[in-house]
N, C-alpha and C positions, 0 to 999 in steps of 0.2 A: 553781295559785293565781296570780292576777294582782295586781300591785300597783296602787294607785290611779292612778299615772302611766300604766301600761300600758292601763288601761281608758279613759283620756282620749284616747289616740291612735287616730284613725280608721284602719282598715285597709280596703283595697279589694282585691278579688280580680280577677285578670286571667288570660287564657289566652294563652300564648306558644307559638310553634312553633319547635322546635330540630331541627337535624340529629340523627339517631339517635346518631351517634358522639359528638357534643357532649353530648347528654343522658346517655348511658352514662358518659362521663368525669366529668360533673358529679355523677352519682349515686354513682360509685365514690369520688370525691375528697371530696365535701362530705356526701353522704348525703341521702336524701329529706326528712328532717325539718329540714334546715338550708338547703335550696336558696333559699327565699324571702329569708331574711336575707342570704345570700351575694350574691344578685343585687341586693338593695336596697343593700347596702354598696358594691357596684361602681357602681351608678347614681347614688347620692346626690350625690357631688361634681360630677357632670356636669349635674345638673338643679336643684340647690338651692345657695343661697349658704350654706355651712356653715363659716365660719371658727371658730366656737366648737367644733363637733365636731372639726375638725382640731386645735385646740388641746388638747382633752381627749385625743385619740389620741396626740399628741406627748408629753403628760405621762405617759400610761400606758406609753408605750414607753421612758421614762426609768427603767430598772430600779433605779438607785441612789435616785432620788427616791421611787419606789414602795415600796422597802424601808424607807426612812426614815419615810414616811407610815404604813406598816403597823406599824412599831415604835412610833411615837407613839400610834397608835390602841390598840394592845395595852397600852401603859403606862397610857393614860388609863382603859381598861376595868378594869385591875387596881386603879388608884387609886380608882375609883368603888366597886368591889366591896369595898374595905377600909374604906369609910366606915361610921361607926356609924349605925344606923337608928333 
C-alpha cells in the first residue's frame, strides 16, 4: 500500500552497469529490494539541493530528541484515547 505522498513522487527507471564484484557486494550488503533506495540516497546530496532533507536526517540522528518526541506522541495518544466520546 502506498501513501498519497508516495503516489505523487514520479519515479524513473534506469539501467546502470556495475562491476560484478560491486554488484555482488551491494546485493549482499543492501539486498535486491533496497538497492534503488540506497543508490538514490547516495546520489541525492550530489545532484539536488537538499538542506531540508539534511536537517531532517540530523534531527532523526539525535536519539535523545527522537526519544522525547516519541514519548510526547505516546502521551498525546493516551490522552486522546482517554477523552470521553
